[in-house]
N, C-alpha and C positions, 0 to 999 in steps of 0.2 A: 167295615164288616157288613155282612148281609143285613143284620137287624138295623144297623145304623143307616144304611142306605135309605130306609123308609122314613127316617126322622131328621136327617141332616138338612140344612137349608141349601139352596142352590149354590154351586161352587162359585167362588169369587176369583178374580184374576190371580191374587196372591196365593191361592190354594194350590197352584201348580207345583210349588216346591214341596208341599205336603204329599201330593200325589206321587211325585218322583221319589220321595223318601219311602213311601209305602212300597213302591215298585222295587227299590233297592233292597228293602227288608225282605220282601218276598223272594228275591233271588238268593239271598243268604240262607233263608229257611229251606228252600228247595235244594240248595247245595248240601246243606246238612243232611237232608233226607237221602239224597243220592250217595252221600258218604257212607251212611249206614247200609244202603243197598250193596255197595261195593265191599263193605267189611264183612257182611254175613252171607253174601251171595255165593261164596265158594261151596257152601254146604246146603243152603236153603234154596229150593227150586224157585224159578222165576214165577211160576203160577201161584205159589204160596205167598211170595212177596207182593204180588199184584193184588191178591185178595186182601191182604193186610192193609195195603195202601188205600183201598176203597172202603173196607168194612170199618176200620178204625178211623178213617178219615171222616166218617159220618159223625163221630163224637163232637168235634167242635162245630161242624156245620149244623147239625140238628139242634145242638144246645142253643145256638143263636137264633135259629128259626123258631124254636119253641118259645124262647124268651120274648121274641118279638110278637108272638101270637099269630103267626102267619103260616102255621104248618098246613092247615086245611087248604089255603090258597096255593101253597107250594106244591101240594100233591095233585092239583088239578092239571090235567093234560089232555090234549085232543089227539095226540099222535104218539102212543106208547112205542110203536115200532120204530119211529124216528129216533127216539131216545136209545132204544136197544141197538140200533144200527150205529149210532154215534159212540156208544159205550164199547161195542165190539171193535170198532176201528181204533178208538183211543187205547184200548187194552193191548191191541197188537202193536201199536206204536210204543207204548210204555214198556211192554214185555221185551221188544227187540232192543230198546235202549238199555234196559236192565241187563240183557244178555251181552250187549256190546261192552258195558262197563266191566264185565268179568274177563274180557279178552283184550281190551285196550287200556291204555293209560287214561286217567280221568280227563285230562285236557284233550286228548285225541278224540275220544268218543263224543265229548261235548262239541268240539269244533265241527265234526261231520254233521251232527244233528242241527247245527246252526244253519244248515242249508234248507231247512223246512220252509222259511218264509220265501225263499227263491222258488221252491217247488210250488208254493201256494200261488205265485204269480202265473206259473204255467197252467195249473189246474183252473184258476179263475178264468183264464182265457179260453181254455178248451171246454170245461164243464159249464161254467156260468155265462160264457159268451161275452166276458168283459173285454173292452178294447184296451189292448196293451200296446203302447207305442214304443218307438225305438229306444228311448232312454231306459225304460225298465227292462226291455229285452237285453240291452247291452249290459246292464247291471247283473242280470241273471246269468248271462254268458260268462262274464268275468268272475262271478261268484263260483260257478262250477269249475273254472280254472283253479280257483283256490282250493276247492274240494279235491281236485286231482293232485295238487301239490301235497296236500295232507296225506293222500293215499299213495304218494310216490314210493315210499319204502316197501309197501305191499306190492305195488305194481312192478317195480324192478325185481322183486323177489319171486315173481311168477303169479302172485295173487291166487294161491291154491286154497280156495275156500274150504275144501273138505279136509285138507291136511295141515293147514296153518291156522292156529288160533287167532292170531292178529288179523289175518285176512278175513276170517269168518266174522270177527268182531266188527271190522270195517264194513262188511256187507250188511250186518245187522243194523249198524248205525245208519247206513244209507237208506235201507228199506224203512227203518223207523221214521226217518225224515219224510219219506213219501207218505206214510200213514198219518203222520202229524198234519201234513197238508190236506189229506183227504178228510181227516177229522175236522179241520177248520172249515171245510166246505159244508159238512153236515151241521156244524154249530151255527154257521151263518144262516142256513136254511131254517134251523130251529128257532133262531133268535127273531125271525120275522113273525112268529106266532106264539112263542112261549116266553115267560118271564125269566130273568136271570136266575132267580132263586130256584125255579122249577128245573132249569137246565142243569145247574150245579147239583141239585139234590138227586135227580134221576140218573145223572152220570155216575154218582157214587153207588146208588142202589143197583142199577143195571150192571155196573162194573163188578160189584160184589157177586151178583148172580152169575155173570158170564165166567168169571175167574173161579167160581166154586166148582166148575166142571173139571178143573185141573186137580181136584182132590186126590185122585189115585197116585199122583206124583209127589205128594207132600211127604215130608219127614217130620219126626218128632223133634221140635226145637229144644235146645237147652234153655235154662233160665235166662242167660244173657241174650240168646237169640230171640226168645219170646219178647223180652223188653225191646229189642231192636225192631221186631215186627210191629209192635204197638207204636213205637216212635215213628216208624215209616209212615203209618197211617195218620197219626196225630199231626206230625209236622206237615205232611202233604195237605191235610185239611186246613190247617192254620195258614199255610202258604197260599192256598187258593183264596181264602178269605182276605188276606192282605192284598193279593193281586186284584180282587174285586174292588176293594176299598180304594186302591190306587186309581182305578178308572172312574171312580166316583168324583175324585177331586180334579182330575185333569183329562184332557182329550187323549185318546189312545195313541194318536200319531205323535203326540208330544213326548209321552213317557215310554213308548215302545222301545226306542233305542237303548234305554237304560237296562233292558233285558240283558244286554251283552256285558254288563258289569259282573255277571255271574262268572265270566272267565277269570276275573281276578281271584275270586274265592276258589274256583276249581283248580287253578294253577297252584295257589297257596296250599290247599288241602293235599293235592297230589304230591307236592314236594315234601311237606312236613309229616304227613301221615303215611303215604304210600311210597315215599322215596322215588318219585317219578320226576325225571328231569325232561322238560319238553324239548323235542328235537327241533333244529332250525327249520326244517320243512313244515313242521306242525305250526310253529309260530308265524311263519310267512303266510302259509295257506289260510290259517284262521284269521289273520289280519285282513286278508283279501275278502274272505267270506263275510266277516263282520262289516267291513266297509261297504260291500255290495248290499248287504241287508239293510244297513242304515240308509243308504241311498234310496233303496226301494221304498222304505218307510217315509222318508222325507219327500220323495216324489209324490207319493200318494197323498201326503198332507197338502202339498202344493196344489194337487188336482182336486182336492176336496172329496176324495173317495171315502165312503163309509165302510168301516170294517166292524160289522156287528159282533163277530165272534170274539173280538178283543174285550167285550164287556164281561165275558165270563172266563176269559183265560187266554194266555198266549199259546200259539201252536207249539212253543218250545217247552211248555210246562208239563211235567209228568203227573 
Protein backbone atom coordinates (compact mmCIF):
# COMPACT_ATOMS: atom_id res chain seq x y z
CA UNK A 1 0.00 0.00 0.00
CA UNK A 2 1.08 3.61 -0.44
CA UNK A 3 1.57 4.25 3.26
CA UNK A 4 3.43 0.99 3.71
CA UNK A 5 5.88 1.82 0.96
CA UNK A 6 7.44 4.46 3.17
CA UNK A 7 7.94 2.14 6.12
CA UNK A 8 8.71 -1.34 4.82
CA UNK A 9 12.38 -2.47 4.71
CA UNK A 10 14.14 -3.12 1.44
CA UNK A 11 12.72 -6.03 -0.49
CA UNK A 12 14.46 -9.38 0.01
CA UNK A 13 14.86 -12.08 -2.65
CA UNK A 14 12.08 -14.17 -1.12
CA UNK A 15 9.71 -11.22 -1.31
CA UNK A 16 9.17 -11.82 -5.03
CA UNK A 17 6.46 -14.38 -4.20
CA UNK A 18 4.67 -11.74 -2.11
CA UNK A 19 4.92 -9.26 -4.97
CA UNK A 20 3.45 -11.79 -7.39
CA UNK A 21 0.63 -12.49 -4.93
CA UNK A 22 -0.20 -8.76 -4.71
CA UNK A 23 -0.19 -8.59 -8.51
CA UNK A 24 -2.61 -11.51 -8.85
CA UNK A 25 -4.89 -10.03 -6.17
CA UNK A 26 -4.91 -6.69 -8.00
CA UNK A 27 -5.93 -8.48 -11.22
CA UNK A 28 -8.83 -10.13 -9.41
CA UNK A 29 -9.98 -6.83 -7.91
CA UNK A 30 -9.85 -5.01 -11.24
CA UNK A 31 -11.83 -7.85 -12.82
CA UNK A 32 -14.49 -7.43 -10.13
CA UNK A 33 -14.58 -3.70 -10.89
CA UNK A 34 -14.99 -4.28 -14.62
CA UNK A 35 -17.71 -6.83 -13.93
CA UNK A 36 -19.74 -4.11 -12.21
CA UNK A 37 -19.04 -1.76 -15.14
CA UNK A 38 -20.48 -4.36 -17.51
CA UNK A 39 -23.46 -5.05 -15.24
CA UNK A 40 -24.65 -1.43 -14.89
CA UNK A 41 -23.28 -0.03 -18.14
CA UNK A 42 -26.43 -0.71 -20.14
CA UNK A 43 -28.12 2.26 -18.43
CA UNK A 44 -25.37 4.26 -16.73
CA UNK A 45 -23.38 6.46 -19.17
CA UNK A 46 -19.65 5.91 -19.52
CA UNK A 47 -18.83 9.41 -18.25
CA UNK A 48 -20.78 8.82 -15.04
CA UNK A 49 -18.94 5.54 -14.41
CA UNK A 50 -15.59 7.20 -15.10
CA UNK A 51 -16.31 9.93 -12.57
CA UNK A 52 -17.26 7.31 -9.99
CA UNK A 53 -14.09 5.34 -10.73
CA UNK A 54 -11.95 8.38 -9.91
CA UNK A 55 -13.96 10.20 -7.24
CA UNK A 56 -14.74 7.18 -5.08
CA UNK A 57 -11.32 5.76 -5.86
CA UNK A 58 -9.93 8.63 -3.81
CA UNK A 59 -11.42 7.10 -0.65
CA UNK A 60 -8.89 4.28 -0.07
CA UNK A 61 -5.99 6.22 -1.58
CA UNK A 62 -6.54 9.37 0.49
CA UNK A 63 -7.18 7.31 3.62
CA UNK A 64 -3.76 5.70 3.39
CA UNK A 65 -1.97 8.91 2.45
CA UNK A 66 -3.54 10.80 5.35
CA UNK A 67 -2.80 7.90 7.71
CA UNK A 68 0.85 7.98 6.66
CA UNK A 69 0.99 11.77 7.28
CA UNK A 70 2.24 12.47 3.75
CA UNK A 71 -0.71 14.36 2.29
CA UNK A 72 1.20 17.65 2.02
CA UNK A 73 4.10 15.97 0.24
CA UNK A 74 1.73 14.10 -2.08
CA UNK A 75 0.07 17.36 -3.16
CA UNK A 76 3.37 18.97 -4.15
CA UNK A 77 3.87 19.04 -7.91
CA UNK A 78 5.96 21.02 -10.36
CA UNK A 79 3.89 20.25 -13.45
CA UNK A 80 0.13 20.33 -13.00
CA UNK A 81 -0.41 20.36 -16.77
CA UNK A 82 1.44 17.06 -17.14
CA UNK A 83 -0.89 15.45 -14.61
CA UNK A 84 -3.93 16.84 -16.42
CA UNK A 85 -2.60 15.56 -19.74
CA UNK A 86 -2.02 12.12 -18.29
CA UNK A 87 -5.48 12.07 -16.70
CA UNK A 88 -7.18 13.09 -19.96
CA UNK A 89 -5.40 10.38 -21.91
CA UNK A 90 -6.10 7.83 -19.18
CA UNK A 91 -9.78 8.73 -19.08
CA UNK A 92 -10.08 8.33 -22.86
CA UNK A 93 -8.47 4.90 -22.60
CA UNK A 94 -10.69 3.88 -19.69
CA UNK A 95 -13.85 5.27 -21.26
CA UNK A 96 -13.25 3.45 -24.53
CA UNK A 97 -12.59 0.22 -22.63
CA UNK A 98 -15.84 0.66 -20.69
CA UNK A 99 -17.66 1.29 -23.98
CA UNK A 100 -16.10 -1.83 -25.52
CA UNK A 101 -17.32 -3.93 -22.58
CA UNK A 102 -20.91 -3.02 -23.43
CA UNK A 103 -20.57 -4.21 -27.03
CA UNK A 104 -18.25 -7.20 -26.80
CA UNK A 105 -17.96 -10.23 -24.58
CA UNK A 106 -15.80 -9.78 -21.50
CA UNK A 107 -12.94 -11.96 -22.88
CA UNK A 108 -13.00 -10.33 -26.32
CA UNK A 109 -12.73 -6.78 -25.01
CA UNK A 110 -9.95 -7.76 -22.61
CA UNK A 111 -7.99 -9.67 -25.25
CA UNK A 112 -7.91 -6.71 -27.62
CA UNK A 113 -6.84 -4.34 -24.85
CA UNK A 114 -3.95 -6.72 -24.13
CA UNK A 115 -2.34 -5.22 -27.23
CA UNK A 116 -1.46 -2.08 -25.21
CA UNK A 117 2.06 -3.27 -24.23
CA UNK A 118 2.78 -4.04 -27.89
CA UNK A 119 1.70 -0.56 -28.90
CA UNK A 120 3.84 0.79 -26.09
CA UNK A 121 6.90 -0.67 -27.82
CA UNK A 122 5.99 1.19 -31.00
CA UNK A 123 5.45 4.49 -29.18
CA UNK A 124 8.65 4.06 -27.16
CA UNK A 125 10.57 3.79 -30.42
CA UNK A 126 8.76 6.63 -32.18
CA UNK A 127 8.18 9.11 -29.34
CA UNK A 128 10.99 8.37 -26.87
CA UNK A 129 13.56 7.34 -29.44
CA UNK A 130 14.29 4.02 -27.73
CA UNK A 131 16.23 1.47 -29.75
CA UNK A 132 13.96 -1.49 -30.50
CA UNK A 133 15.70 -4.45 -32.08
CA UNK A 134 14.39 -7.22 -34.29
CA UNK A 135 13.29 -9.52 -31.44
CA UNK A 136 10.80 -7.07 -29.98
CA UNK A 137 9.64 -5.86 -33.40
CA UNK A 138 8.97 -9.51 -34.30
CA UNK A 139 6.99 -10.01 -31.09
CA UNK A 140 4.96 -6.88 -31.82
CA UNK A 141 4.21 -8.08 -35.35
CA UNK A 142 3.13 -11.52 -34.16
CA UNK A 143 1.04 -9.93 -31.43
CA UNK A 144 -0.85 -7.84 -33.97
CA UNK A 145 -1.53 -11.01 -35.94
CA UNK A 146 -3.18 -12.29 -32.76
CA UNK A 147 -5.29 -9.12 -32.57
CA UNK A 148 -6.35 -9.66 -36.19
CA UNK A 149 -7.42 -13.22 -35.36
CA UNK A 150 -9.53 -11.93 -32.46
CA UNK A 151 -11.11 -9.42 -34.82
CA UNK A 152 -11.65 -12.00 -37.57
CA UNK A 153 -15.41 -12.40 -36.96
CA UNK A 154 -15.87 -8.64 -37.32
CA UNK A 155 -13.53 -8.40 -40.30
CA UNK A 156 -15.26 -11.20 -42.23
CA UNK A 157 -18.59 -9.59 -41.39
CA UNK A 158 -17.57 -6.31 -43.01
CA UNK A 159 -16.44 -4.46 -39.87
CA UNK A 160 -19.30 -1.96 -40.08
CA UNK A 161 -18.32 0.30 -37.17
CA UNK A 162 -21.40 2.49 -37.51
CA UNK A 163 -23.94 -0.29 -37.93
CA UNK A 164 -22.54 -3.23 -35.98
CA UNK A 165 -22.30 -3.04 -32.19
CA UNK A 166 -19.57 -5.71 -32.04
CA UNK A 167 -17.48 -3.94 -34.67
CA UNK A 168 -17.87 -0.65 -32.81
CA UNK A 169 -16.86 -2.37 -29.59
CA UNK A 170 -13.77 -3.84 -31.25
CA UNK A 171 -12.81 -0.41 -32.58
CA UNK A 172 -13.27 1.09 -29.10
CA UNK A 173 -11.05 -1.59 -27.57
CA UNK A 174 -8.32 -1.02 -30.19
CA UNK A 175 -8.31 2.74 -29.69
CA UNK A 176 -8.37 2.20 -25.92
CA UNK A 177 -5.18 0.15 -26.25
CA UNK A 178 -3.58 3.02 -28.16
CA UNK A 179 -4.50 5.54 -25.47
CA UNK A 180 -3.23 3.16 -22.77
CA UNK A 181 0.13 3.13 -24.51
CA UNK A 182 0.08 6.93 -24.83
CA UNK A 183 -0.78 7.22 -21.14
CA UNK A 184 2.18 5.00 -20.29
CA UNK A 185 4.45 7.44 -22.13
CA UNK A 186 3.05 10.33 -20.09
CA UNK A 187 3.46 8.39 -16.84
CA UNK A 188 7.03 7.53 -17.67
CA UNK A 189 7.80 11.21 -18.22
CA UNK A 190 6.07 12.15 -14.95
CA UNK A 191 7.91 9.45 -13.00
CA UNK A 192 11.21 11.15 -13.77
CA UNK A 193 10.30 14.12 -11.59
CA UNK A 194 7.26 13.21 -9.44
CA UNK A 195 6.77 10.68 -6.64
CA UNK A 196 4.58 7.63 -7.02
CA UNK A 197 2.11 8.95 -4.44
CA UNK A 198 1.78 12.27 -6.26
CA UNK A 199 1.19 10.60 -9.63
CA UNK A 200 -1.52 8.30 -8.28
CA UNK A 201 -3.26 11.05 -6.29
CA UNK A 202 -3.31 13.60 -9.10
CA UNK A 203 -4.52 10.99 -11.56
CA UNK A 204 -7.63 10.50 -9.44
CA UNK A 205 -8.13 14.21 -8.73
CA UNK A 206 -7.58 15.34 -12.32
CA UNK A 207 -9.58 12.39 -13.62
CA UNK A 208 -12.52 13.40 -11.44
CA UNK A 209 -12.31 16.96 -12.77
CA UNK A 210 -12.07 15.88 -16.41
CA UNK A 211 -14.95 13.40 -16.22
CA UNK A 212 -17.15 15.90 -14.38
CA UNK A 213 -17.46 17.59 -17.79
CA UNK A 214 -19.71 14.70 -18.83
CA UNK A 215 -22.32 15.68 -16.22
CA UNK A 216 -25.01 16.62 -18.82
CA UNK A 217 -25.07 12.98 -20.00
CA UNK A 218 -25.60 11.46 -16.55
CA UNK A 219 -28.79 9.75 -15.40
CA UNK A 220 -30.25 9.35 -11.93
CA UNK A 221 -29.06 5.92 -10.71
CA UNK A 222 -31.20 3.50 -8.76
CA UNK A 223 -30.08 2.41 -5.30
CA UNK A 224 -28.44 -0.70 -6.73
CA UNK A 225 -26.69 1.34 -9.43
CA UNK A 226 -25.50 3.86 -6.83
CA UNK A 227 -23.91 1.05 -4.84
CA UNK A 228 -22.37 -0.22 -8.06
CA UNK A 229 -20.89 3.19 -8.87
CA UNK A 230 -19.37 3.50 -5.41
CA UNK A 231 -17.94 -0.01 -5.66
CA UNK A 232 -16.40 0.76 -9.06
CA UNK A 233 -14.41 3.57 -7.47
CA UNK A 234 -13.51 1.82 -4.22
CA UNK A 235 -12.45 -1.39 -5.97
CA UNK A 236 -10.45 0.61 -8.50
CA UNK A 237 -8.65 2.48 -5.73
CA UNK A 238 -7.91 -0.68 -3.77
CA UNK A 239 -6.73 -2.42 -6.92
CA UNK A 240 -4.36 0.46 -7.64
CA UNK A 241 -2.93 0.24 -4.13
CA UNK A 242 -2.44 -3.53 -4.41
CA UNK A 243 -0.68 -3.01 -7.73
CA UNK A 244 1.60 -0.38 -6.22
CA UNK A 245 2.36 -2.72 -3.33
CA UNK A 246 3.25 -5.50 -5.75
CA UNK A 247 5.94 -3.39 -7.36
CA UNK A 248 7.35 -2.63 -3.93
CA UNK A 249 8.15 -6.29 -3.33
CA UNK A 250 9.47 -7.35 -6.74
CA UNK A 251 10.87 -5.97 -9.96
CA UNK A 252 8.29 -4.84 -12.48
CA UNK A 253 9.69 -7.09 -15.21
CA UNK A 254 9.32 -10.13 -12.93
CA UNK A 255 5.68 -9.67 -11.95
CA UNK A 256 4.34 -7.92 -15.09
CA UNK A 257 3.57 -11.22 -16.90
CA UNK A 258 1.18 -12.11 -14.09
CA UNK A 259 -1.05 -9.31 -15.40
CA UNK A 260 -2.35 -11.89 -17.84
CA UNK A 261 -3.79 -14.02 -15.04
CA UNK A 262 -6.75 -11.66 -15.30
CA UNK A 263 -7.84 -13.62 -18.39
CA UNK A 264 -8.64 -16.55 -16.09
CA UNK A 265 -11.02 -14.43 -14.04
CA UNK A 266 -12.42 -12.69 -17.12
CA UNK A 267 -13.32 -15.96 -18.86
CA UNK A 268 -14.77 -17.36 -15.61
CA UNK A 269 -16.91 -14.27 -14.97
CA UNK A 270 -17.95 -14.08 -18.61
CA UNK A 271 -19.16 -17.67 -18.59
CA UNK A 272 -20.92 -17.82 -15.21
CA UNK A 273 -22.34 -14.28 -14.98
CA UNK A 274 -22.84 -13.18 -18.58
CA UNK A 275 -23.22 -16.63 -20.23
CA UNK A 276 -20.42 -15.79 -22.66
CA UNK A 277 -18.66 -18.72 -24.34
CA UNK A 278 -15.29 -17.69 -25.86
CA UNK A 279 -15.03 -18.29 -29.60
CA UNK A 280 -12.09 -20.37 -30.89
CA UNK A 281 -10.69 -17.35 -32.75
CA UNK A 282 -10.74 -15.33 -29.52
CA UNK A 283 -8.89 -18.04 -27.60
CA UNK A 284 -6.26 -18.51 -30.31
CA UNK A 285 -5.80 -14.77 -30.87
CA UNK A 286 -5.60 -13.93 -27.17
CA UNK A 287 -3.04 -16.70 -26.63
CA UNK A 288 -0.87 -15.17 -29.34
CA UNK A 289 -1.24 -11.65 -27.95
CA UNK A 290 -0.46 -12.81 -24.40
CA UNK A 291 2.57 -14.81 -25.55
CA UNK A 292 3.87 -11.83 -27.51
CA UNK A 293 3.33 -9.50 -24.55
CA UNK A 294 5.17 -11.83 -22.20
CA UNK A 295 8.04 -12.12 -24.66
CA UNK A 296 8.34 -8.33 -24.85
CA UNK A 297 8.37 -8.08 -21.05
CA UNK A 298 10.98 -10.81 -20.65
CA UNK A 299 13.10 -9.35 -23.43
CA UNK A 300 13.08 -5.98 -21.70
CA UNK A 301 14.07 -7.71 -18.46
CA UNK A 302 16.99 -9.35 -20.27
CA UNK A 303 18.09 -6.02 -21.71
CA UNK A 304 17.75 -4.32 -18.31
CA UNK A 305 15.38 -1.63 -19.55
CA UNK A 306 13.73 0.54 -16.91
CA UNK A 307 9.96 0.91 -17.09
CA UNK A 308 9.25 3.71 -14.62
CA UNK A 309 5.54 3.84 -15.30
CA UNK A 310 5.11 0.33 -13.89
CA UNK A 311 5.80 1.74 -10.44
CA UNK A 312 2.40 3.38 -10.49
CA UNK A 313 0.41 1.02 -12.60
CA UNK A 314 0.24 -1.25 -15.56
CA UNK A 315 -0.90 0.19 -18.93
CA UNK A 316 -3.62 -2.45 -18.81
CA UNK A 317 -5.16 -1.20 -15.60
CA UNK A 318 -8.30 0.93 -15.74
